[in-house]
C-alpha positions in Angstrom: 0.0 0.0 0.0 1.2 3.5 -0.8 0.3 6.2 1.7 -1.6 9.2 0.3 -3.6 12.2 1.5 -6.7 10.6 0.0 -8.6 11.8 -3.0 -7.6 15.4 -3.4 -8.2 16.5 -7.0 -11.0 16.7 -9.5 -10.9 18.3 -12.9 -14.3 19.5 -14.2 -14.9 20.2 -17.8 -17.0 23.3 -17.8 -18.6 25.7 -20.3 -17.4 28.9 -18.6 -14.6 28.9 -16.0 -15.6 32.2 -14.6 -19.2 31.0 -13.9 -17.9 27.9 -12.3 -15.4 29.9 -10.2 -18.3 32.1 -9.0 -20.6 29.2 -8.2 -18.0 27.1 -6.2 -16.5 30.2 -4.6 -19.9 31.4 -3.4 -21.2 28.0 -2.2 -18.0 26.3 -0.9 -15.5 29.1 -0.6 -13.0 27.8 -3.2 -10.2 30.2 -4.0 -8.2 30.5 -7.2 -4.5 29.8 -6.9 -3.4 29.4 -10.5 -4.6 30.0 -14.1 -3.7 29.3 -17.6 -5.8 30.0 -20.7 -9.1 28.1 -20.2 -8.1 26.4 -17.0 -8.5 27.7 -13.4 -7.0 25.9 -10.3 -8.8 26.3 -7.0 -8.7 25.0 -3.5 -11.0 25.0 -0.5 -9.5 27.1 2.4 -8.1 25.0 5.1 -8.3 21.8 3.1 -6.1 19.8 0.8 -8.5 19.5 -2.1 -8.1 20.9 -5.5 -10.7 21.6 -8.2 -9.7 22.6 -11.7 -12.2 24.2 -14.1 -11.3 23.3 -17.6 -13.2 24.9 -20.5 -10.8 23.6 -23.2 -11.8 19.9 -23.1 -15.1 18.7 -24.6 -17.9 17.1 -22.6 -18.9 19.8 -20.1 -21.5 18.5 -17.7 -21.1 14.9 -18.7 -20.4 12.6 -15.8 -18.9 9.8 -17.8 -19.6 7.2 -15.1 -19.1 9.3 -12.0 -22.6 9.8 -10.5 -21.6 12.7 -8.1 -18.9 14.1 -5.9 -19.5 15.7 -2.5 -18.6 18.3 0.1 -18.8 17.3 3.8 -20.3 19.9 6.1 -18.6 20.8 9.4 -22.0 21.2 11.0 -25.3 19.5 10.2 -27.1 22.8 10.9 -25.5 24.3 7.8 -27.5 22.2 5.3 -30.3 24.7 4.7 -27.8 27.6 4.2 -25.7 25.4 1.8 -28.8 24.6 -0.3 -30.0 28.2 -0.3 -26.5 29.4 -1.3 -26.3 26.8 -4.1 -29.6 27.9 -5.5 -28.7 31.6 -5.3 -25.4 30.9 -7.1 -27.2 29.3 -10.0 -27.5 25.7 -8.9 -30.6 23.6 -8.6 -31.8 21.4 -5.7 -32.2 17.8 -6.9 -33.2 16.0 -3.7 -32.5 16.1 0.0 -33.1 14.0 3.2 -31.3 12.4 6.0 -29.1 9.3 6.1 -30.4 8.9 9.7 -31.6 11.5 12.2 -29.1 14.3 12.5 -27.2 13.3 9.3 -28.6 15.5 6.5 -27.7 15.4 2.8 -28.7 17.4 -0.3 -27.9 16.9 -3.9 -27.6 19.9 -6.1 -26.8 20.4 -9.8 -24.1 23.0 -10.5 -24.5 25.4 -13.5 -23.1 22.8 -15.9 -25.3 20.0 -14.5 -22.8 18.1 -12.4 -24.4 16.5 -9.4 -22.8 17.7 -6.1 -23.7 16.1 -2.8 -23.6 18.3 0.3 -23.7 16.2 3.4 -22.8 15.8 7.1 -21.5 12.7 8.8 
């Protein structure tokens, strides 16, 4: 076994890097740390994750076998605010519920149609 920091990177093919940067920045606080033409690198403050927004590749919004990816909340009480913020930022609520009492989840679609899970555990 090789030791890692876990899954830390996802590259999303998007139609508009600026729109994606606004959505993920507003909802999850991602911050840009690098840019080349058509590609923006971001990270979530205090975490080791990286999301790149790539408008040069084809297939924006196509999951290609990945059903969704998720952001884990620090507090279960933040689920309503997270859903509200996602909708205000141009996302769409797909479904929500609880895994068990006190463990909420919500699935939203980002502006390109990617399914993003917001959850607490």
